[in-house]
N, C-alpha and C positions, 0 to 999 in steps of 0.2 A: 238728567243731564247730573254727571255723577265729580264730584270733589274735582276731582283731578283731573278732569276732562275740565269743567268748568276752567282752571287755574289754568288753565292752558291755552285759553283765546288770549289773544296776542294784548289787546285791548286792556284783559282784566291786568293781564304782566307787568304790562309798564305802567299802570296809574302806579300799585304798588312797589314799582323796583323807584318810583318817585317820591316815594314819602320818607322824611324824614327820620322819622322813629323805624325800629323791628319790627317783623310781622310775622308769626308764629301761626302755620297752624297743627295743630296738638291731635294726636289723639287719646281722652282723657284714659281709654283702661291702660295704656303698657306707656303714657310721658310719652309715646313717641315723637320728633317732628319727621311729619309726614310734605311738609311746605313751607318756603320762608324767601322774606322778601332781599333784593339784595343789602341793602340793611342791615338788613338780622344776621346775614356770617360774614360780612366785610366788616361790621360791630366786633366782633370775635376774632378779627387776625381768620377766620376760618377760611376758602371754596365753596364754593354753594356743591356743589357736591359731600363736604363735609360735613356738614350744618345734616343732613338728612339719617347720618350718621349715629348720633347726637341723644339724647331726649334733657327733657329737663333736669333729671338728676345729675346729667353729666354737668348742664351748665349753670344750675341756681345752686349757688353756696348756700341758700338757706330754705333749699329744701330736702333734709336728710333722709331718702331714703320712699320705698316705695307703701308701706305703712302712712308717712306723711304725705305724700302725694293723696294717698286717697282718702284723707281726710278734706285737706283741700276739694280735690274736685267735687267730690259732696259737696263743699259750701261754695262752688260755682256755681254746680246743675240747680242752688237755691237760690242765686242773684240774679237779676239784673248784667249786675261789672261788680268782679271782683278784684279789689283794688290788692296790689300788694307790693311789700318793699324790699328787696334783696340787691343782691349782686352778682353777676354773672362774671366767668371764668375768662376768663379770655385768652386766646391759646399761645403772647408767649408766661406766663403765669401772674398778670395782673389781673384787678379786680375792675367792673365795671357797676357804681351803684345806678340801679334802673327801680321808674318806677314801675310796673305790671299791669294794666287794664285786659279782662278777660270775660270774654264771655263766654257764648254756648248757643249752636245754634242742630240743626241736624241735619242730614239730604241722603235721600236715597235711604231713608231707611235709618243710617250709619249716625251718634253725635260725633261733634267736632269742638277743641277748643277752637279759639281765635282769636291769641291772647300779642299787643301793641305794647311793646316795652318801651322805653321813655331813658333813653342816658343824661340821671340827673344829677351828677359829680360834679358841673359847675353850680349848679343850682345849691349842691348841699355847700360848697365849700363858700356863696353867695351870704348864706342863711348863714353860718357859722362867722363873718366878716362881719352883718351891721349886730350879731347881738352886741348888747348892751343890760348895766347894769345887773338886775338880777338873773335873769336872759342870759346873761354873760354866762356867768355863774354855772346855770344848767348845761351849758351848753360843754359848759366845761368839763364839771363832771359826769355827763353824758359820754366825752370823748376819750375821758378817763376808766370807764368803767362796762361792762359789757351791757348798761340797764341804768334805770335808773325809779326809783319811787316817791310821790307824794302825793304823802296823803292826809284831809284835813278829817280834825280827829271826829270832831262834832258830826258831823253830815256823814262818816262813815267815806267818804269818797277817797278813790284813791288813781291814779293818774301816773296810767305805766307808759312809760320811753316809747317811740319806737322800738332802739334797740334791743328793749328788754320783751317787748312781741315779737321779735326779730328772732332771739337769743330762747324764745322757747317755741317758733313755728307757726306760727298768728299774724296776722296782715294789718296791716294800721290801722286800721278801719275796724278789728273785732279785740275783746278782751273787756267783756263789765266793768265800769270805772267801776268796781266795790270791791271793800275786802277781802270780802269772799273768792274774789274768784283771786288772789293771790292765797287766802288762809287754807285753803279748801283743798289746794293741789303739795301743800308741805306737806315729804311723808312723813303717815300714822305716829312711826316711831319716833318722829322725830320733834312733832307739833310742839308735845310740853313741853323743850326744855326748850324754845323757836318764841314761844306766844308767852311763855315765864319771862324771859331775859327784854324781853317789851315789856309787857307789863312792869317788869319792871326802874324800869327805865319813866316809862310814861309818871310812874311815882314818885320818880328821884332821887333811888334806890341804886343809881346805874351811870354814872355823868354819860352815855351813852347807849342806843343798842346795837350789839354786834354779835352773830350767830354763822355758825355755816351747819347747814342739810343741804338733806334731798329733796331740787324742783319739779311736780313730773310740769314735761314737756308736752304740749298738744300729739305726738305720739301716743301715748301716755310711761312713758322712757322717765325714770330719774337720774340727770344731772347733778350735780355737787355745789353750792352756789357759798363764797360765802356774802354775810349777806350786811350794812353798818350802814345809821339810821343816828338821825339824833334829832330833837324837839326843834323848832326854828320860832313857832310864831307862839306868842300864850296872851291869853285875855285879860280881859283889867283887874278877876280874881287868881290872876296866875296862873286857870287853867289851862295846859298845852291845847291848842288849836291844831298846830301842821305839823308832821314832820314830816324831814327828808330823805331818802337811804339812796346807797349803789350799788348794784350787785355786780361779780365776776366768777364768772364761769370758772371752775377749778376741778372742773373733772376728771378731765389730766393729770392733771396734777397731783388730787386725789386716785385713782389707779399707780403714782406711780408707790405713793407710800400706801396704798394696800398690798405691792406687790413685793418692797420695803416688807413691809411688815411679816409676808406672807415666809419671804427668804429668813428671818430670823423664826419666826416660830416651827416652823414647819421643816419636815427632812425633804431633800432636793431630788433625792434616788427614789424612798418610795412613797412622797404625799400626804406622806403621815410624820402629829405632831413630833416634833423633835423634840431631844430629854429636856431640855430646858423649859418648852412648853406644856409635857410635859409634868413636870413635876410641880406649875402652876396651874393644870385642871387636877392634877390630884388635890397637892392642898384644900380649892374650893370645892373637891368631893368627901373631903374628910371635913373638912367644915361644915357641912351638909349631911353628916352621918353624924356629926355629933351633937348638932341642934335638931334633929329628927328623932333620934334611938336609932336609926337605921342601921344594916350591918353597909359593910361595902367589900365586897372581895379583890383580890388583885391577886394579880401570877406575874412571875416570873417565863417569860418562854424565850427554849435560847435552842438555835439549828446547829443539829449534830454533824458532830465532825466538818462544819463547814473550810475555813480553813486548808481541807482534803479539796475540797472542787475547789478552790482555785488557786492551787496548785494543780491541780489536773485538769482541769476547761479552763484555767484564763480565768479576770478575773469579769470581764465579759459575760459571763458568764455566772460567776458571785451576785454581778448585777441585777442581774434577768434574777434568778432563785430569788433574791432580796422582794426584789418586784414583785413578780408570783403572790410572793409568803404572803405581804403585806395585801394584798388588793385578794389575798383565800381567808384571811382571817377577818379585814372591812365586810364581806359578804358575810358571815357568819352570825355576826357580832350583833347587838339588837339597836338601836340608832342613841339610847340611848347609854350604851357600854365606850368605853372609851381606849383604846389601839396605839401606843406612841413607836417610838423607832428611838431604843433608848440608847445602843451602841455598838459598834461592828452588826453583832449577829443577835443583838439581844433586844426585844420588844416588853414592853412592858402595859401587860392589861392593866384596869380596873374597872369594871358593873357596881352600879348604887341597888341598894336595895338587895344584896345577894347575899344570900348566908353562907358556910363555910361549906356545908354540903353541893347546895346547887352553884359552888363556885366549882368545885370540884369536878361538877357532873359538868360540866360547861367547857373547863381546860379540857378535861376526857373527850369529848365531841370533836374542839379542837383539833388536838394531837391524831385523830383518827383520822377527822377531812383532811390534813394535809399528808399522812401517810395516804389517801384513795390518791388525792389530786396529782402527787407526783411519783407518782407509782411508775409512768411509763416516759420517765424524762431518762434523758441520760445519766440525771446525776440524783437518784431519786434520797430525796430528805425525807427526816425524820422529827421529831425537837423532844424536847423536856423541857419540862410545865414545874414549875414550883405554887404553893398556893395559900394564900393566909386571907384573911379579915381580919378589919380596923373597926373600930367603934367609932373613932375617932377623936379620942382620949389621948393622947399618943402621938407623939415628933412624929415626921415621914419617916426620920433614919432609921424608925426600928418595926413600923409594918416591913423594911424593903429588904431590912436584915432575914425578917421571916420567912419571908417568899423566897430572899437568895441564895438561903439556907437549904431551904428547902428542894431549889432546881438544884443546886449541889448535887445533897442525894439524887434528885434520880439521876447524874447522871454516874453519879458511883454505883448504880446500884442498876447498868444496864444500858440506859438512855434511851427513848422512847416511851418516853413515859410520865408519869404524875403523879408529886407526891405535895403532902400538905402542913404547914405549922400549925397546930392549934395558939392561936394565942392566950388563953389559960394556961397551957399544959406545955411550952414549945417543947420540951423533955420526954415526952410522952414519942412511944412506937408511933412508929405511922400505919397505925389500921385503914385499911381502905373505908374509907363512908359508903360509900360504893359499889357495889359490884361489874367491873369491866367488862 
């Protein structure tokens, strides 16, 4: 007998519909709800038909996407009963605190999950009201944050609050209570500074532990958190024995911050570093060239007769030309090379460990590539390039003047060409270093 036929039996239907808890029959592979009792759809403000058009991913606010569901499904199959604390999304927009216990079984060779969800909103409120002393303070911390941790330093035991487990996508009975559970999930690039800050607080060098870093959730994705904590107990010898802290999820805030940084550092049209960012990166490359005694190739790039493109074809075509130009340049450069939009139709290119001869060769390759790529466009373009090199033992302005002078010489000599300035003898004739 199939599950669908079994559920259709009047006696079974009546039994489930008299339960005070919501019951869901779920397809483990898709997370779709294939059947639900009356309490399930009524508790969410839905109709009987609506509930079958939902999945766990659309109802459960603390299951974040298909990868997270797959991990949870694996845990359900491994256990006799899997417990999860989460929030169901009511049809009117509010959240319902639930405790969900899920078992698995097979019918006619097909696996199913049977989930019983209990509304624990009132229980959570009562627990908060009943809290007193230290417990009350812990509850207050819990409600003011996205999770708290309680570290017994000498034993290495760390208790993670249900909110913190929920934040990271775990059930209340998961996450081993040891320091490594947290430490091993700190992003490798952030870990040295985070652990250093923590150690300095334990040594009394910092009044509190505080860090902003990336923490891996159950999906394997990283979220940004702000973590603050402090030692709250010492032994008779003054050694720290216990510390408590709290986490705040600042992922959205961090994304806004990074977008603002990008707006400040990158040209919106071409997505290349803008002049401000270009100067900063060029200075870093010149400092590196000086320390390692390596040449740094620099080239000014200017689109020939660009004003005519805007005048004849319009500014949209001009913008499209600049974007295509930027994409073409990036495709032909090494990952270690940098090209930025310097302003208007001008670009600046710099390449580390590149001699004057190699930089001229690179510039000529780019000139030919642009000529070829744009040959069939309605506004076929060419570029003029001025090349120089620097050893880093000079001001940025001095190197840029040489490249700029060479670029204007290319313009004067007919455009669509490469000219160079030798730092050792900038007034020397422009004799090609290679044959083009």
